[in-house]
KESE-398777 format. One record per residue (C-alpha): residue in one letter; x, y, z. Coordinates in steps of 0.05 Angstrom, whole numbers, padded with zeros to 5 digits, always signed. Example, Ala and Ser with C-alpha at 12.3 -4.5 7.8 and 13.67 -1.06 7.14 Angstrom:
A+00246-00090+00156;S+00273-00021+00143;
***
This chain:
M-01631+02403+00707;T-01680+02459+00728;G-01756+02462+00714;Y-01779+02400+00740;E-01824+02438+00792;K-01872+02458+00746;Y-01903+02374+00735;T-01947+02341+00784;P-01929+02277+00797;F-01974+02214+00789;V-02021+02200+00851;P-02021+02120+00854;Q-02083+02088+00863;P-02094+02055+00930;I-02104+01979+00930;E-02105+01931+00994;N-02084+01866+00984;R-02070+01859+00916;T-02067+01798+00875;W-02026+01810+00806;P-01959+01810+00838;D-01963+01733+00847;K-01991+01711+00783;T-01956+01687+00722;I-01968+01697+00646;T-01986+01626+00628;K-02021+01634+00552;A-02024+01685+00500;P-02075+01743+00499;T-02121+01749+00440;W-02066+01797+00388;V-02096+01862+00357;S-02047+01894+00306;V-02065+01971+00296;D-02007+01973+00251;L-02051+02000+00195;R-02088+02059+00245;D-02047+02076+00305;G-01988+02055+00267;N-01998+02080+00203;Q-02028+02156+00225;A-01961+02161+00263;L-01920+02164+00192;I-01892+02229+00165;D-01914+02193+00093;P-01976+02151+00107;M-01978+02085+00068;S-02007+02076-00003;M-02062+02026-00013;D-02010+01977-00042;E-01970+01981+00020;K-02029+01984+00064;L-02052+01916+00029;A-01986+01887+00035;M-01981+01901+00111;F-02047+01863+00126;H-02031+01806+00088;L-01963+01805+00127;L-01997+01801+00192;V-02056+01760+00177;D-02029+01711+00126;E-01959+01703+00155;I-01954+01731+00229;G-02022+01692+00244;V-02060+01761+00273;K-02133+01747+00280;E-02158+01814+00284;V-02132+01882+00251;E-02149+01958+00261;I-02149+01973+00197;G-02165+02043+00206;F-02212+02105+00225;P-02252+02109+00159;S-02303+02161+00183;A-02239+02209+00185;S-02211+02204+00115;D-02223+02185+00041;T-02157+02136+00044;D-02182+02099+00101;Y-02260+02096+00078;E-02219+02065+00014;I-02176+02015+00046;C-02239+01990+00085;R-02275+01977+00019;E-02218+01940-00015;L-02215+01894+00042;I-02280+01870+00044;E-02296+01880-00035;G-02230+01850-00055;G-02235+01788-00016;H-02174+01806+00022;I-02202+01786+00093;P-02196+01714+00112;E-02256+01675+00145;D-02230+01675+00212;V-02201+01747+00216;T-02237+01800+00244;I-02228+01873+00222;Q-02230+01926+00270;V-02255+02008+00261;L-02241+02064+00294;V-02289+02121+00309;Q-02299+02181+00357;A-02360+02186+00401;R-02397+02234+00350;P-02457+02216+00314;H-02446+02228+00243;L-02372+02196+00242;I-02410+02127+00273;R-02460+02128+00209;R-02405+02141+00165;T-02364+02081+00196;F-02430+02035+00187;E-02430+02051+00115;A-02356+02037+00109;I-02362+01964+00143;R-02416+01938+00096;G-02409+01872+00073;A-02358+01849+00123;K-02364+01790+00156;N-02329+01787+00226;V-02326+01865+00248;I-02302+01902+00314;F-02336+01969+00323;H-02289+02007+00370;F-02308+02073+00392;Y-02278+02118+00448;N-02273+02184+00481;S-02232+02211+00527;T-02243+02203+00601;S-02183+02231+00642;T-02187+02289+00691;L-02139+02330+00648;Q-02181+02323+00581;R-02249+02331+00621;E-02218+02397+00643;V-02178+02427+00582;V-02208+02392+00524;F-02286+02383+00542;H-02298+02433+00600;T-02345+02389+00635;D-02353+02338+00685;V-02357+02263+00698;E-02429+02261+00684;G-02414+02309+00617;V-02364+02256+00587;K-02402+02194+00613;K-02467+02220+00570;I-02422+02230+00508;A-02396+02156+00517;T-02475+02128+00534;D-02511+02181+00470;A-02453+02140+00423;A-02470+02073+00454;D-02545+02083+00441;L-02537+02102+00376;I-02490+02040+00352;Y-02533+01993+00392;E-02591+02027+00349;M-02555+02019+00281;A-02530+01956+00299;Q-02603+01923+00290;D-02602+01945+00214;V-02540+01907+00194;D-02538+01840+00155;P-02554+01782+00205;E-02489+01752+00174;M-02445+01807+00198;N-02415+01783+00257;L-02412+01851+00294;R-02382+01868+00361;F-02368+01935+00397;E-02306+01962+00434;Y-02306+02018+00470;S-02243+02060+00496;P-02241+02106+00554;E-02184+02148+00526;S-02131+02170+00575;F-02158+02114+00620;M-02085+02116+00658;G-02110+02183+00682;T-02182+02177+00694;E-02198+02164+00776;M-02211+02097+00777;D-02280+02098+00808;V-02298+02146+00744;A-02269+02092+00694;A-02313+02041+00725;E-02375+02086+00726;I-02360+02106+00656;C-02346+02033+00629;A-02409+01995+00668;A-02451+02046+00636;V-02434+02031+00560;L-02440+01964+00581;D-02507+01975+00600;H-02528+02016+00536;L-02502+01970+00486;H-02543+01903+00524;A-02480+01873+00540;D-02480+01803+00574;E-02438+01742+00582;E-02461+01719+00509;H-02454+01781+00477;K-02387+01815+00512;V-02367+01881+00499;I-02287+01898+00491;L-02272+01949+00542;N-02202+01969+00524;L-02168+02011+00571;P-02111+02050+00544;T-02047+02086+00572;T-02058+02132+00523;V-02002+02182+00548;E-01956+02133+00593;N-01951+02172+00659;C-01941+02131+00714;L-01895+02061+00735;P-01913+01994+00702;N-01938+01966+00777;Q-01981+02034+00789;F-02016+02017+00730;A-02030+01941+00743;D-02057+01974+00815;E-02111+02007+00778;L-02122+01949+00729;E-02138+01904+00790;Y-02174+01963+00837;F-02219+01980+00760;L-02235+01910+00759;R-02258+01902+00827;R-02304+01964+00818;L-02334+01946+00744;P-02403+01908+00760;G-02413+01856+00709;R-02337+01838+00699;E-02368+01774+00663;R-02393+01812+00612;A-02336+01844+00583;V-02261+01833+00548;I-02216+01870+00584;S-02162+01896+00536;L-02096+01940+00532;H-02075+01993+00493;A-02006+02019+00515;H-01960+02065+00491;N-01892+02075+00506;D-01876+02152+00532;R-01843+02135+00590;G-01805+02069+00557;T-01844+02014+00601;G-01901+01999+00548;V-01884+01927+00554;A-01878+01925+00625;T-01940+01956+00630;T-01973+01908+00584;E-01942+01854+00619;M-01961+01878+00694;G-02037+01901+00659;L-02042+01820+00633;L-02022+01795+00709;A-02082+01844+00733;G-02129+01813+00688;A-02128+01839+00614;E-02144+01785+00567;R-02124+01821+00502;V-02074+01865+00473;E-02073+01924+00420;A-01997+01927+00393;C-01954+01952+00328;L-01891+01917+00296;F-01835+01949+00320;G-01873+01992+00378;N-01888+02036+00311;G-01939+02094+00336;E-01956+02164+00359;R-01899+02196+00396;T-01854+02142+00429;G-01900+02086+00398;N-01945+02039+00424;V-01926+01979+00456;D-01884+01928+00411;L-01923+01867+00386;I-01858+01824+00373;T-01828+01838+00435;L-01896+01818+00479;A-01901+01762+00437;M-01825+01732+00445;N-01819+01747+00513;M-01869+01699+00524;Y-01835+01648+00476;V-01776+01649+00513;Q-01813+01630+00583;G-01843+01570+00546;V-01913+01597+00531;D-01938+01593+00456;P-01951+01665+00432;E-01993+01635+00376;L-01961+01685+00328;D-01909+01660+00276;F-01844+01709+00274;S-01800+01647+00245;N-01789+01700+00179;M-01759+01755+00217;E-01718+01785+00158;R-01781+01792+00118;I-01818+01827+00165;I-01769+01875+00174;S-01760+01892+00111;L-01830+01895+00088;Y-01846+01945+00146;E-01788+01979+00130;R-01806+01985+00062;A-01886+02003+00083;T-01871+02055+00138;K-01804+02080+00117;M-01783+02072+00189;Q-01721+02031+00212;V-01716+01982+00253;P-01661+02005+00309;A-01598+01962+00309;R-01613+01946+00386;Q-01693+01934+00380;P-01709+01865+00421;Y-01706+01798+00379;A-01702+01844+00307;G-01644+01891+00312;D-01578+01878+00274;L-01535+01875+00338;V-01587+01834+00383;F-01550+01771+00372;T-01481+01794+00374;A-01427+01793+00430;F-01368+01847+00425;S-01348+01832+00495;G-01289+01773+00500;S-01320+01734+00564;H-01387+01742+00528;Q-01359+01710+00472;D-01324+01654+00510;A-01386+01641+00548;I-01430+01638+00488;N-01377+01595+00447;K-01383+01544+00508;G-01460+01545+00510;F-01463+01526+00444;Q-01405+01466+00458;Y-01446+01442+00521;M-01510+01436+00481;E-01469+01396+00425;D-01440+01351+00484;Q-01510+01341+00521;D-01547+01336+00465;G-01604+01361+00496;E-01662+01400+00470;Q-01669+01452+00519;W-01632+01523+00499;M-01580+01531+00546;V-01537+01587+00516;P-01511+01649+00567;Y-01526+01718+00534;L-01568+01686+00482;P-01643+01685+00515;I-01661+01649+00451;N-01642+01620+00392;P-01637+01660+00330;E-01646+01607+00288;D-01727+01602+00310;L-01727+01672+00273;G-01706+01663+00214;R-01642+01698+00231;S-01569+01686+00200;Y-01533+01658+00257;E-01471+01701+00273;P-01471+01721+00341;V-01403+01743+00354;R-01370+01806+00314;I-01301+01830+00334;N-01284+01898+00356;S-01226+01921+00409;Q-01261+01891+00475;S-01268+01828+00440;G-01227+01769+00475;K-01200+01698+00447;G-01256+01660+00444;G-01298+01705+00396;A-01243+01697+00337;A-01241+01630+00344;F-01316+01614+00342;I-01325+01661+00278;M-01263+01618+00246;H-01308+01556+00270;H-01376+01568+00253;K-01369+01609+00188;F-01306+01581+00159;G-01301+01512+00183;F-01237+01519+00225;D-01245+01491+00293;M-01182+01508+00318;P-01153+01472+00393;K-01165+01521+00449;A-01096+01525+00462;M-01097+01569+00403;H-01145+01616+00409;A-01099+01661+00448;E-01048+01665+00401;F-01102+01678+00343;G-01136+01720+00392;A-01073+01768+00400;V-01065+01776+00332;V-01136+01793+00320;Q-01139+01844+00381;E-01073+01888+00345;E-01106+01891+00283;S-01178+01914+00315;D-01131+01966+00355;R-01092+01989+00301;E-01154+02002+00250;G-01202+02025+00313;V-01258+01983+00274;E-01295+01922+00281;I-01268+01871+00249;K-01309+01838+00196;P-01310+01758+00185;E-01275+01765+00115;T-01223+01809+00153;L-01215+01757+00206;Y-01202+01704+00151;R-01160+01743+00122;L-01115+01751+00184;F-01117+01676+00194;E-01097+01669+00119;D-01033+01714+00126;T-01018+01690+00198;Y-01023+01611+00186;L-01026+01593+00108;K-00988+01636+00070;V-00920+01640+00114;D-00870+01621+00063;G-00803+01622+00096;P-00757+01611+00114;Y-00764+01538+00102;R-00798+01514+00046;L-00812+01438+00032;I-00795+01429-00046;R-00797+01359-00054;N-00826+01295-00004;K-00844+01223-00006;L-00881+01201+00057;N-00894+01118+00061;A-00937+01087+00108;N-00931+01007+00128;V-00934+00954+00189;E-00883+00916+00219;N-00901+00865+00262;G-00958+00900+00283;V-00931+00963+00290;A-00950+01018+00243;R-00881+01057+00214;S-00875+01118+00175;H-00810+01143+00130;F-00804+01215+00106;Y-00758+01230+00050;G-00761+01307+00033;K-00723+01361-00002;L-00725+01429+00029;R-00698+01496+00024;H-00672+01543+00070;K-00666+01613+00035;D-00612+01597-00019;T-00589+01532+00010;V-00632+01462-00016;F-00616+01404+00038;E-00650+01328+00032;V-00678+01302+00098;E-00695+01228+00104;G-00729+01197+00176;D-00767+01146+00207;G-00822+01146+00265;N-00885+01115+00289;G-00926+01170+00245;P-00919+01219+00200;I-00903+01272+00247;D-00852+01240+00287;A-00816+01216+00216;F-00815+01285+00205;F-00784+01303+00264;N-00736+01250+00261;A-00712+01271+00182;I-00702+01339+00212;H-00651+01318+00273;E-00597+01348+00252;E-00624+01409+00226;R-00635+01472+00255;M-00707+01465+00243;N-00705+01406+00307;R-00696+01464+00355;F-00772+01460+00370;T-00804+01414+00413;F-00868+01381+00392;I-00931+01392+00436;D-00996+01371+00416;Y-01034+01363+00343;K-01104+01362+00321;E-01135+01352+00249;H-01205+01351+00230;A-01245+01361+00153;I-01266+01428+00137;S-01305+01410+00072;Q-01356+01347+00048;G-01351+01309-00017;S-01291+01287-00073;D-01261+01353-00057;S-01254+01346+00016;Q-01194+01377+00053;A-01162+01360+00122;V-01136+01421+00167;A-01080+01401+00215;Y-01058+01441+00271;V-00992+01438+00311;Q-00972+01462+00368;L-00894+01467+00383;R-00844+01497+00441;M-00793+01538+00428;Q-00732+01540+00462;D-00746+01597+00506;G-00809+01560+00527;R-00857+01598+00488;D-00909+01557+00446;V-00917+01567+00368;F-00974+01540+00325;G-00984+01521+00254;V-01030+01507+00207;G-01030+01461+00150;I-01087+01442+00092;D-01087+01386+00047;H-01127+01330+00013;N-01076+01280+00046;I-01088+01288+00123;S-01012+01264+00130;M-00987+01320+00084;A-01026+01366+00123;S-00995+01348+00181;I-00927+01363+00154;K-00942+01431+00125;A-00972+01447+00198;V-00911+01425+00223;I-00866+01470+00170;C-00910+01522+00185;A-00905+01521+00261;I-00825+01516+00249;N-00828+01584+00203;R-00871+01622+00254;G-00825+01602+00312;R-00764+01622+00265;Q-00798+01693+00243;I-00815+01709+00320;E-00734+01693+00337;E-00699+01736+00277;A-00750+01796+00302;A-00720+01784+00376;E-00658+01776+00346;K-00661+01843+00308;A-00694+01877+00370;G-00638+01859+00411;
***
């Protein structure tokens, strides 16, 4: 690919004795949703008033976000109106802070103060770009020029803040836009000046929001920048360090996580990574990444399906199938080895009766997100364990492990033939056709099964009338159980050319209509094993049906081989 020579490589910030790589994330940052501002302005069709209100209530009432950037009220009548509706309509809970964004321009600042009147908790967020590229290309000025833009705005904001209602809890936030592309000494100088002009101290901290406005370096290089910046910032204790990462390089999550290691304590983000260009960092991924590391994210995503539904309706965007934690396929295993490991993981947890999550290939229990649990899906890449898993967890058939390969081969043949994913309903139909609807060559017409105890030993007696094609015959025999009695009854028939290997049974429904299912494994004369399945309200009859099913399937295999030979 040609043309790469025209791009200038990022120049890393030199730093000695960096400390961030040795740190871990042990608590949640302050979360800030920018869905109603950054996320909304990036939509082809911006949200309506009703959609914005629905999104706001989802964020604060259900997810638990405490700070929400609601818009750019000086930029459009729509944003101004949503600000007024939220305040005047009583939509804002007592413990929630609204955040409004404004450029560092006097008339826009004044308009923004008008928009927030009557609010209880407000963050007044202003910004101007400070990067080398923007200074040269957009503003045609130097460092002193962009610093003056910032400090003049800070002076006006501080002055106007003295006249707001004393009941308003008003805080300030400043963003040196394009922070990632700004020389760190310059960024520290400008931010320190803003802190001074806003009269920041430990009791009245100012939020310094340090955006990767256009992501242009590796996440570790951003962490180096941030650690260096904080070392150079006078009066660090006067500031709350916030991040606002975009995803131009596809590493917004890593950039934010490493930024938290480097000293940030607040994060601005959007649901599902919505936002300009490739989007903002994904609030859900960040929070759930902490959750699966045993850290309380202090947000609630336990009803993910509802969050997805409202988000897609309000934004007209679609959550990708591979979106972490939320996509339709993220808890799906097509690979046979993955399916087998998932199945064994669930069995291990059941056997251990432990509380720790220990399922391979599933970093989180989907039930924690309110997801319907269908982790295994079947295609031509799937193995024997996947089909068995679905039959167990969706339909209640807990096939013996030795049977997995036989049924898996049936499913594999169907998948290869159709060339598409096998849905659970199709899987059940294959199981039904293979085991439950086997109707010949032998059919049980009439039967009687008696059980008694003689001298402390259980005995069973089987009498039956069977049809083989056009021939009807009677059989009778005794044994130490139903299966043994049946085998003894058919001793003189061709049905007896099979050796009993194994047996399993369990209930497949509850209550008065509960049924039992039996699985029988027989060995044919050529050494091949064949399985049969029987279902009946009487477990003994379920066993007999399973034997007949296995014999019929074995005879069908023999007859097919005879025709082929």
